[in-house]
MINU-399251 format. One record per residue: z, y, x of N, C-alpha, C, CB in turn; residue in one letter. Coordinates in nm, 3 decimals, always signed. Atoms other than C-alpha are relative to their C-alpha. Glycine has a CB too. Layout:
<nodes>
+---------+---------+---------+---------+----------+---------+---------+---------+---------+---------+----------+---------+------+
:    n.up : n.north :  n.east :   ca.up : ca.north : ca.east :    c.up : c.north :  c.east :   cb.up : cb.north : cb.east : code :
+---------+---------+---------+---------+----------+---------+---------+---------+---------+---------+----------+---------+------+
:       Z :       Y :       X :       Z :        Y :       X :       Z :       Y :       X :       Z :        Y :       X :    A :
...
+---------+---------+---------+---------+----------+---------+---------+---------+---------+---------+----------+---------+------+
</nodes>
This chain:
<nodes>
+---------+---------+---------+---------+----------+---------+---------+---------+---------+---------+----------+---------+------+
:    n.up : n.north :  n.east :   ca.up : ca.north : ca.east :    c.up : c.north :  c.east :   cb.up : cb.north : cb.east : code :
+---------+---------+---------+---------+----------+---------+---------+---------+---------+---------+----------+---------+------+
:  -0.057 :  -0.053 :  -0.122 :  -3.645 :   -0.129 :  -0.568 :  +0.141 :  +0.052 :  -0.024 :  -0.088 :   +0.108 :  +0.056 :    M :
:  -0.132 :  -0.054 :  +0.027 :  -3.346 :   +0.030 :  -0.736 :  +0.104 :  -0.112 :  -0.012 :  -0.002 :   +0.084 :  -0.127 :    S :
:  -0.092 :  +0.113 :  +0.008 :  -3.190 :   -0.311 :  -0.810 :  +0.040 :  -0.050 :  +0.138 :  -0.063 :   -0.114 :  -0.081 :    N :
:  -0.029 :  +0.044 :  -0.136 :  -3.217 :   -0.407 :  -0.445 :  +0.100 :  +0.094 :  +0.066 :  -0.129 :   -0.009 :  +0.083 :    Q :
:  -0.093 :  -0.098 :  -0.054 :  -3.038 :   -0.087 :  -0.345 :  +0.140 :  -0.017 :  -0.056 :  -0.050 :   +0.141 :  -0.028 :    G :
:  -0.131 :  +0.023 :  +0.062 :  -2.759 :   -0.161 :  -0.590 :  +0.067 :  -0.123 :  +0.059 :  -0.015 :   -0.016 :  -0.152 :    R :
:  -0.058 :  +0.122 :  -0.059 :  -2.708 :   -0.510 :  -0.446 :  +0.054 :  +0.028 :  +0.139 :  -0.105 :   -0.111 :  +0.007 :    R :
:  -0.047 :  -0.032 :  -0.136 :  -2.681 :   -0.376 :  -0.093 :  +0.127 :  +0.083 :  -0.007 :  -0.109 :   +0.076 :  +0.080 :    I :
:  -0.120 :  -0.083 :  +0.015 :  -2.431 :   -0.112 :  -0.202 :  +0.119 :  -0.081 :  -0.045 :  -0.026 :   +0.113 :  -0.099 :    G :
:  -0.108 :  +0.084 :  +0.050 :  -2.226 :   -0.372 :  -0.384 :  +0.056 :  -0.088 :  +0.112 :  -0.049 :   -0.087 :  -0.115 :    L :
:  -0.049 :  +0.087 :  -0.108 :  -2.209 :   -0.605 :  -0.083 :  +0.077 :  +0.079 :  +0.104 :  -0.117 :   -0.072 :  +0.066 :    S :
:  -0.074 :  -0.084 :  -0.095 :  -2.098 :   -0.319 :  +0.143 :  +0.137 :  +0.031 :  -0.055 :  -0.077 :   +0.129 :  +0.030 :    V :
:  -0.130 :  -0.030 :  +0.059 :  -1.822 :   -0.226 :  -0.098 :  +0.091 :  -0.121 :  +0.002 :  -0.018 :   +0.049 :  -0.143 :    R :
:  -0.082 :  +0.121 :  -0.002 :  -1.700 :   -0.586 :  -0.122 :  +0.049 :  -0.030 :  +0.142 :  -0.079 :   -0.119 :  -0.055 :    L :
:  -0.039 :  +0.026 :  -0.138 :  -1.698 :   -0.622 :  +0.256 :  +0.110 :  +0.095 :  +0.042 :  -0.120 :   +0.014 :  +0.094 :    T :
:  -0.102 :  -0.097 :  -0.038 :  -1.498 :   -0.303 :  +0.304 :  +0.130 :  -0.023 :  -0.076 :  -0.050 :   +0.141 :  -0.025 :    L :
:  -0.120 :  +0.022 :  +0.079 :  -1.257 :   -0.395 :  +0.026 :  +0.079 :  -0.121 :  +0.050 :  -0.036 :   -0.019 :  -0.146 :    A :
:  -0.071 :  +0.119 :  -0.045 :  -1.174 :   -0.736 :  +0.177 :  +0.039 :  +0.006 :  +0.147 :  -0.085 :   -0.122 :  -0.025 :    T :
:  -0.031 :  -0.008 :  -0.143 :  -1.156 :   -0.627 :  +0.543 :  +0.149 :  +0.021 :  +0.028 :  -0.079 :   +0.112 :  +0.063 :    A :
:  -0.143 :  -0.017 :  -0.031 :  -0.793 :   -0.500 :  +0.533 :  +0.082 :  -0.126 :  -0.024 :  +0.056 :   +0.113 :  -0.082 :    P :
:  -0.075 :  +0.123 :  +0.027 :  -0.673 :   -0.831 :  +0.385 :  -0.010 :  -0.095 :  +0.117 :  -0.052 :   -0.067 :  -0.128 :    A :
:  +0.015 :  +0.088 :  -0.115 :  -0.815 :   -1.024 :  +0.680 :  +0.082 :  +0.050 :  +0.118 :  -0.147 :   -0.012 :  +0.039 :    R :
:  -0.078 :  -0.055 :  -0.112 :  -0.650 :   -0.788 :  +0.930 :  +0.149 :  -0.027 :  -0.020 :  -0.026 :   +0.151 :  +0.014 :    L :
:  -0.141 :  +0.020 :  +0.027 :  -0.310 :   -0.818 :  +0.760 :  +0.039 :  -0.147 :  +0.014 :  +0.034 :   +0.050 :  -0.140 :    Y :
:  -0.032 :  +0.143 :  -0.003 :  -0.328 :   -1.197 :  +0.734 :  +0.016 :  -0.052 :  +0.142 :  -0.107 :   -0.080 :  -0.072 :    A :
:  -0.008 :  +0.049 :  -0.137 :  -0.369 :   -1.237 :  +1.110 :  +0.116 :  +0.062 :  +0.077 :  -0.130 :   +0.028 :  +0.072 :    S :
:  -0.102 :  -0.075 :  -0.071 :  -0.072 :   -1.014 :  +1.196 :  +0.129 :  -0.074 :  +0.027 :  +0.030 :   +0.120 :  -0.073 :    G :
:  -0.135 :  +0.050 :  -0.015 :  +0.262 :   -1.184 :  +1.138 :  +0.007 :  -0.147 :  -0.041 :  +0.098 :   +0.084 :  -0.082 :    M :
:  -0.022 :  +0.142 :  +0.032 :  +0.351 :   -1.556 :  +1.149 :  +0.150 :  -0.023 :  -0.015 :  -0.061 :   -0.094 :  +0.111 :    K :
:  -0.142 :  +0.026 :  +0.025 :  +0.687 :   -1.629 :  +0.986 :  +0.027 :  -0.148 :  +0.017 :  +0.041 :   +0.047 :  -0.141 :    L :
:  -0.044 :  +0.138 :  -0.016 :  +0.873 :   -1.946 :  +1.081 :  +0.149 :  -0.007 :  -0.023 :  -0.037 :   -0.054 :  +0.139 :    Q :
:  -0.141 :  +0.021 :  +0.023 :  +1.207 :   -2.087 :  +0.983 :  +0.073 :  +0.000 :  +0.134 :  +0.025 :   -0.133 :  -0.076 :    Q :
:  -0.079 :  -0.007 :  -0.122 :  +1.471 :   -2.009 :  +1.246 :  -0.027 :  +0.124 :  +0.084 :  -0.025 :   -0.121 :  +0.082 :    G :
:  +0.028 :  -0.121 :  -0.076 :  +1.313 :   -1.688 :  +1.374 :  +0.112 :  +0.102 :  -0.020 :  -0.135 :   +0.061 :  -0.041 :    Q :
:  -0.098 :  -0.108 :  +0.008 :  +1.551 :   -1.401 :  +1.451 :  -0.071 :  +0.130 :  +0.032 :  +0.120 :   -0.024 :  +0.098 :    I :
:  +0.065 :  -0.130 :  -0.014 :  +1.430 :   -1.044 :  +1.409 :  +0.107 :  +0.107 :  +0.017 :  -0.090 :   +0.030 :  -0.123 :    W :
:  -0.091 :  -0.113 :  -0.022 :  +1.604 :   -0.729 :  +1.537 :  -0.055 :  +0.119 :  -0.077 :  +0.015 :   +0.034 :  +0.153 :    K :
:  +0.036 :  -0.119 :  +0.075 :  +1.583 :   -0.454 :  +1.278 :  +0.075 :  +0.118 :  +0.061 :  +0.034 :   -0.016 :  -0.153 :    C :
:  -0.060 :  -0.119 :  -0.058 :  +1.715 :   -0.102 :  +1.334 :  +0.148 :  -0.017 :  +0.032 :  -0.018 :   +0.116 :  -0.094 :    T :
:  -0.144 :  +0.011 :  -0.025 :  +2.085 :   -0.178 :  +1.296 :  +0.057 :  -0.137 :  -0.036 :  +0.073 :   +0.106 :  -0.079 :    N :
:  -0.046 :  +0.134 :  +0.033 :  +2.102 :   -0.549 :  +1.212 :  -0.098 :  -0.105 :  +0.048 :  +0.022 :   -0.013 :  -0.151 :    E :
:  +0.084 :  +0.114 :  -0.034 :  +1.963 :   -0.893 :  +1.290 :  -0.029 :  -0.077 :  -0.128 :  +0.067 :   -0.092 :  +0.107 :    Y :
:  +0.039 :  +0.078 :  +0.118 :  +1.777 :   -1.107 :  +1.036 :  -0.052 :  -0.134 :  +0.049 :  -0.108 :   +0.075 :  -0.085 :    V :
:  +0.045 :  +0.134 :  -0.035 :  +1.739 :   -1.485 :  +1.067 :  -0.059 :  -0.067 :  -0.123 :  +0.116 :   -0.085 :  +0.059 :    R :
:  +0.064 :  +0.070 :  +0.111 :  +1.497 :   -1.680 :  +0.847 :  +0.065 :  -0.137 :  -0.014 :  -0.156 :   -0.013 :  +0.022 :    I :
:  -0.072 :  +0.124 :  +0.025 :  +1.697 :   -1.964 :  +0.693 :  -0.087 :  -0.100 :  -0.076 :  +0.129 :   +0.027 :  -0.078 :    V :
:  +0.084 :  +0.086 :  +0.084 :  +1.454 :   -2.101 :  +0.434 :  -0.129 :  +0.073 :  -0.030 :  +0.075 :   -0.040 :  -0.133 :    H :
:  +0.130 :  -0.063 :  +0.018 :  +1.082 :   -2.031 :  +0.409 :  -0.084 :  -0.082 :  -0.095 :  -0.071 :   +0.018 :  +0.135 :    L :
:  +0.089 :  +0.064 :  +0.096 :  +0.865 :   -2.114 :  +0.110 :  -0.129 :  +0.081 :  -0.011 :  +0.068 :   -0.015 :  -0.139 :    E :
:  +0.129 :  -0.067 :  +0.013 :  +0.519 :   -2.008 :  -0.001 :  +0.016 :  +0.144 :  -0.048 :  -0.089 :   -0.077 :  -0.096 :    R :
:  -0.016 :  -0.134 :  +0.056 :  +0.636 :   -1.705 :  -0.202 :  +0.139 :  +0.058 :  +0.016 :  -0.035 :   -0.003 :  -0.144 :    L :
:  -0.138 :  -0.046 :  -0.008 :  +1.007 :   -1.676 :  -0.121 :  +0.058 :  -0.026 :  +0.138 :  +0.086 :   -0.069 :  -0.106 :    E :
:  -0.066 :  +0.013 :  -0.130 :  +1.222 :   -1.629 :  +0.188 :  +0.150 :  +0.009 :  -0.022 :  -0.049 :   +0.110 :  +0.100 :    V :
:  -0.146 :  -0.007 :  -0.005 :  +1.590 :   -1.707 :  +0.230 :  +0.037 :  +0.042 :  +0.141 :  +0.066 :   -0.136 :  -0.039 :    G :
:  -0.035 :  -0.050 :  -0.132 :  +1.745 :   -1.511 :  +0.514 :  +0.147 :  +0.039 :  +0.006 :  -0.087 :   +0.120 :  +0.036 :    Y :
:  -0.138 :  -0.041 :  -0.024 :  +2.078 :   -1.419 :  +0.667 :  -0.004 :  +0.124 :  +0.086 :  +0.083 :   -0.115 :  +0.067 :    K :
:  -0.006 :  -0.123 :  -0.079 :  +2.146 :   -1.067 :  +0.787 :  +0.141 :  +0.018 :  +0.053 :  -0.044 :   +0.124 :  -0.086 :    S :
:  -0.130 :  -0.018 :  -0.063 :  +2.425 :   -0.990 :  +1.030 :  -0.009 :  +0.107 :  +0.107 :  +0.051 :   -0.131 :  +0.059 :    F :
:  -0.007 :  -0.110 :  -0.097 :  +2.539 :   -0.717 :  +1.270 :  +0.004 :  -0.049 :  +0.144 :  +0.121 :   +0.086 :  -0.027 :    K :
:  -0.019 :  +0.051 :  -0.135 :  +2.629 :   -0.930 :  +1.572 :  -0.054 :  -0.142 :  +0.008 :  +0.150 :   +0.004 :  +0.041 :    N :
:  +0.059 :  +0.134 :  -0.013 :  +2.437 :   -1.234 :  +1.696 :  +0.104 :  -0.108 :  +0.029 :  -0.104 :   +0.000 :  +0.111 :    L :
:  -0.101 :  +0.098 :  -0.039 :  +2.749 :   -1.404 :  +1.830 :  +0.100 :  -0.030 :  -0.111 :  +0.074 :   +0.048 :  +0.123 :    K :
:  -0.092 :  +0.020 :  +0.112 :  +2.940 :   -1.376 :  +1.503 :  -0.070 :  -0.079 :  -0.111 :  +0.051 :   +0.136 :  -0.054 :    S :
:  +0.063 :  +0.077 :  +0.109 :  +2.873 :   -1.633 :  +1.227 :  +0.005 :  +0.072 :  -0.135 :  +0.068 :   -0.134 :  -0.013 :    P :
:  -0.014 :  -0.073 :  +0.127 :  +2.959 :   -1.375 :  +0.959 :  -0.130 :  +0.071 :  -0.033 :  +0.117 :   +0.101 :  +0.007 :    E :
:  +0.123 :  -0.064 :  +0.045 :  +2.662 :   -1.257 :  +0.758 :  -0.020 :  -0.023 :  -0.148 :  -0.120 :   -0.051 :  +0.079 :    G :
:  +0.028 :  +0.007 :  +0.143 :  +2.513 :   -1.225 :  +0.414 :  -0.131 :  -0.077 :  -0.021 :  -0.008 :   +0.142 :  -0.062 :    V :
:  +0.120 :  +0.075 :  +0.037 :  +2.267 :   -1.484 :  +0.275 :  -0.067 :  +0.069 :  -0.117 :  +0.034 :   -0.149 :  -0.035 :    H :
:  +0.076 :  -0.066 :  +0.107 :  +1.992 :   -1.335 :  +0.061 :  -0.133 :  -0.071 :  -0.020 :  -0.022 :   +0.149 :  +0.033 :    Q :
:  +0.133 :  +0.053 :  +0.034 :  +1.669 :   -1.446 :  -0.112 :  -0.084 :  +0.115 :  -0.051 :  +0.009 :   -0.115 :  -0.106 :    H :
:  +0.093 :  -0.103 :  +0.046 :  +1.367 :   -1.227 :  -0.170 :  -0.142 :  -0.055 :  +0.005 :  +0.012 :   +0.130 :  +0.085 :    T :
:  +0.140 :  +0.041 :  -0.007 :  +0.991 :   -1.247 :  -0.211 :  -0.051 :  +0.019 :  +0.143 :  -0.088 :   +0.079 :  -0.101 :    S :
:  +0.056 :  -0.011 :  -0.135 :  +0.781 :   -1.290 :  +0.102 :  -0.055 :  +0.141 :  +0.023 :  -0.110 :   -0.106 :  +0.021 :    K :
:  +0.056 :  -0.136 :  -0.010 :  +0.616 :   -0.954 :  +0.032 :  +0.110 :  +0.100 :  +0.034 :  -0.070 :   +0.040 :  -0.131 :    K :
:  -0.111 :  -0.090 :  -0.028 :  +0.950 :   -0.770 :  +0.024 :  +0.061 :  -0.026 :  +0.138 :  +0.108 :   -0.013 :  -0.107 :    D :
:  -0.054 :  +0.034 :  -0.131 :  +1.068 :   -0.958 :  +0.333 :  -0.086 :  +0.058 :  +0.112 :  +0.011 :   -0.153 :  +0.015 :    F :
:  +0.089 :  -0.059 :  -0.101 :  +0.762 :   -0.846 :  +0.531 :  +0.017 :  +0.151 :  +0.006 :  -0.147 :   -0.035 :  -0.031 :    C :
:  -0.030 :  -0.144 :  +0.000 :  +0.836 :   -0.489 :  +0.424 :  +0.130 :  +0.027 :  +0.074 :  +0.009 :   +0.054 :  -0.145 :    R :
:  -0.127 :  -0.014 :  -0.069 :  +1.191 :   -0.534 :  +0.551 :  -0.019 :  -0.009 :  +0.152 :  +0.099 :   -0.108 :  -0.047 :    L :
:  +0.023 :  +0.021 :  -0.143 :  +1.058 :   -0.652 :  +0.889 :  -0.093 :  +0.103 :  +0.063 :  -0.056 :   -0.137 :  +0.022 :    L :
:  +0.092 :  -0.100 :  -0.056 :  +0.822 :   -0.358 :  +0.931 :  +0.072 :  +0.080 :  +0.109 :  -0.054 :   +0.094 :  -0.112 :    K :
:  -0.061 :  -0.069 :  -0.113 :  +0.902 :   -0.213 :  +1.273 :  +0.103 :  -0.083 :  +0.074 :  +0.062 :   +0.126 :  -0.046 :    G :
:  -0.099 :  +0.087 :  -0.065 :  +1.133 :   -0.504 :  +1.364 :  -0.063 :  -0.070 :  +0.120 :  +0.056 :   -0.104 :  -0.101 :    A :
:  +0.044 :  +0.069 :  -0.121 :  +1.113 :   -0.695 :  +1.693 :  +0.047 :  -0.144 :  -0.005 :  +0.053 :   +0.071 :  +0.129 :    V :
:  -0.033 :  +0.142 :  -0.001 :  +1.103 :   -1.074 :  +1.713 :  +0.070 :  -0.034 :  +0.131 :  -0.126 :   -0.087 :  -0.018 :    L :
:  -0.073 :  +0.042 :  -0.120 :  +1.365 :   -1.210 :  +1.955 :  -0.060 :  -0.129 :  +0.053 :  +0.151 :   -0.017 :  -0.031 :    L :
:  +0.058 :  +0.123 :  -0.057 :  +1.254 :   -1.484 :  +2.195 :  +0.073 :  -0.124 :  -0.051 :  +0.006 :   +0.004 :  +0.154 :    P :
:  -0.058 :  +0.127 :  +0.047 :  +1.309 :   -1.841 :  +2.075 :  +0.082 :  -0.063 :  +0.112 :  -0.110 :   -0.097 :  -0.048 :    A :
:  -0.082 :  +0.068 :  -0.098 :  +1.583 :   -2.036 :  +2.252 :  +0.106 :  +0.089 :  +0.063 :  -0.086 :   -0.055 :  +0.107 :    G :
:  -0.101 :  -0.091 :  -0.053 :  +1.791 :   -1.727 :  +2.337 :  +0.061 :  +0.080 :  -0.114 :  -0.061 :   +0.093 :  +0.106 :    Q :
:  -0.050 :  -0.073 :  +0.115 :  +1.969 :   -1.639 :  +2.012 :  +0.115 :  +0.094 :  +0.031 :  +0.044 :   -0.097 :  -0.104 :    P :
:  -0.114 :  -0.085 :  -0.030 :  +2.266 :   -1.474 :  +2.186 :  -0.033 :  +0.122 :  +0.082 :  +0.102 :   -0.078 :  +0.071 :    G :
:  +0.035 :  -0.115 :  -0.083 :  +2.074 :   -1.213 :  +2.382 :  -0.051 :  +0.114 :  -0.085 :  -0.104 :   -0.038 :  +0.104 :    T :
:  +0.049 :  -0.118 :  +0.069 :  +1.986 :   -0.861 :  +2.280 :  -0.137 :  +0.042 :  +0.052 :  +0.098 :   +0.113 :  +0.014 :    D :
:  +0.128 :  -0.037 :  -0.057 :  +1.661 :   -0.859 :  +2.481 :  -0.113 :  -0.041 :  -0.096 :  -0.020 :   -0.066 :  +0.139 :    K :
:  +0.111 :  +0.036 :  +0.087 :  +1.354 :   -0.841 :  +2.254 :  -0.113 :  -0.064 :  +0.079 :  -0.052 :   +0.124 :  -0.074 :    P :
:  +0.117 :  +0.060 :  -0.066 :  +1.039 :   -1.039 :  +2.330 :  -0.096 :  +0.110 :  +0.040 :  -0.070 :   -0.103 :  -0.093 :    A :
:  +0.096 :  -0.100 :  -0.047 :  +0.779 :   -0.848 :  +2.531 :  -0.122 :  -0.005 :  -0.091 :  -0.040 :   -0.025 :  +0.149 :    K :
:  +0.118 :  -0.002 :  +0.085 :  +0.489 :   -0.735 :  +2.313 :  -0.120 :  -0.061 :  +0.070 :  -0.031 :   +0.141 :  -0.044 :    P :
:  +0.120 :  +0.060 :  -0.054 :  +0.173 :   -0.936 :  +2.365 :  +0.022 :  -0.134 :  +0.069 :  -0.063 :   +0.093 :  +0.094 :    G :
:  -0.029 :  +0.128 :  -0.063 :  +0.347 :   -1.237 :  +2.525 :  +0.060 :  -0.095 :  -0.101 :  +0.095 :   +0.019 :  +0.121 :    L :
:  -0.060 :  +0.097 :  +0.093 :  +0.432 :   -1.556 :  +2.336 :  +0.148 :  -0.018 :  +0.030 :  -0.072 :   -0.135 :  +0.008 :    P :
:  -0.146 :  +0.015 :  -0.015 :  +0.803 :   -1.609 :  +2.274 :  +0.035 :  -0.141 :  +0.043 :  +0.073 :   +0.034 :  -0.130 :    A :
+---------+---------+---------+---------+----------+---------+---------+---------+---------+---------+----------+---------+------+
</nodes>
């Protein structure tokens, strides 16, 4: 009977340990060409790979001047924390996409 109790406890611990990973995986979908509005700058995804992201950060959407950078996907997601995805097809506007509606 004690072995059975240990198995149940183990399965509960495994389920709770993997639950946050499933929630995080369903949150953000990165795509090449997306433009994100951070606190004081815009970030456009230029190149997207499995573990690395190439992006361009700039102050003004209408200006081509900006800095190209490469980082890990994990660090890039940290950079985007709190950022707002701009609607696709309207790169020159400052209006963010409405939460809950597809862009």
